[in-house]
C-alpha positions in Angstrom: 4.0 -11.8 10.3 7.1 -9.9 11.2 6.6 -6.2 10.8 9.7 -3.9 10.8 9.0 -0.4 12.0 9.5 2.1 9.2 9.1 -0.5 6.4 5.6 0.6 5.3 3.9 3.6 4.0 0.9 5.2 2.3 0.8 6.9 -1.1 -1.8 8.1 -3.6 -2.1 7.3 -7.2 -4.7 7.2 -10.0 -5.5 5.4 -13.3 -5.1 8.4 -15.6 -3.3 7.7 -18.8 -0.8 9.9 -20.5 -2.3 10.6 -24.0 1.3 10.9 -25.6 2.7 7.6 -24.3 -0.4 5.7 -23.5 1.1 4.7 -20.1 -0.6 5.2 -16.8 0.6 8.3 -14.8 0.2 6.5 -11.5 1.7 8.6 -8.7 3.0 11.2 -11.3 -0.5 12.5 -12.3 -0.7 16.2 -12.3 -4.3 16.1 -11.1 -3.1 14.5 -7.8 -1.4 17.7 -6.7 -4.5 19.9 -7.5 -7.5 17.6 -6.9 -8.2 16.6 -3.3 -10.5 13.8 -4.3 -8.6 12.5 -7.3 -7.1 9.1 -7.1 -7.0 6.5 -4.4 -4.8 5.8 -1.3 -2.5 2.8 -1.2 -0.7 0.9 1.5 2.7 -0.7 1.1 4.4 -3.0 3.6 7.9 -4.5 3.2 8.3 -7.9 4.7 11.6 -9.7 5.5 13.4 -11.4 2.6 11.9 -14.8 1.8 13.7 -18.1 1.9 14.6 -17.7 -1.8 16.3 -14.5 -1.0 13.7 -12.4 -2.9 12.1 -9.2 -1.7 8.6 -9.6 -0.4 6.0 -6.7 -0.1 2.3 -6.2 0.3 0.5 -3.6 -1.7 -3.2 -2.8 -1.2 -5.2 0.1 -2.5 -8.5 1.6 -3.2 -8.8 3.5 0.1 -10.8 6.7 -0.2 -8.9 8.6 2.4 -5.3 8.8 3.7 -6.7 8.1 7.3 -8.3 4.8 6.1 -5.0 3.7 4.5 -3.0 4.6 7.6 -5.4 2.7 9.8 -5.0 -0.4 7.6 -1.2 0.0 7.7 -1.4 0.1 11.7 -3.6 -3.1 11.5 -1.1 -4.9 9.2 1.7 -3.9 11.6 0.1 -5.5 14.7 0.8 -9.2 15.2 -2.8 -10.2 15.4 -4.5 -7.2 13.7 -7.2 -5.1 15.2 -9.7 -6.7 17.4 -7.6 -9.8 18.0 -8.3 -11.4 14.6 -5.5 -12.0 12.2 -5.6 -10.0 9.0 -2.7 -11.4 7.1 -0.9 -14.7 6.9 2.4 -15.1 5.3 3.8 -18.6 4.7 6.1 -20.6 2.4 4.6 -22.6 -0.2 
């Protein structure tokens, strides 16, 4: 995996639904600003453009804390992951 510095990040979102529109609030939920334990943390990593010329990214979520999400982002960024074991394989298929 090729990891480009600055091409990833962490963010928080939840599954609350807007009662008027019926759509998920996601990262726009008003409770995210006021509730420390509301929602989950997610990781986003941008990969180099694929052979078809399309954007590629990895998104994983459900982390309970920002620290846990940041640690995962660091693991995804190292070529062999933490502890010398590969966490991610990207191939063409």
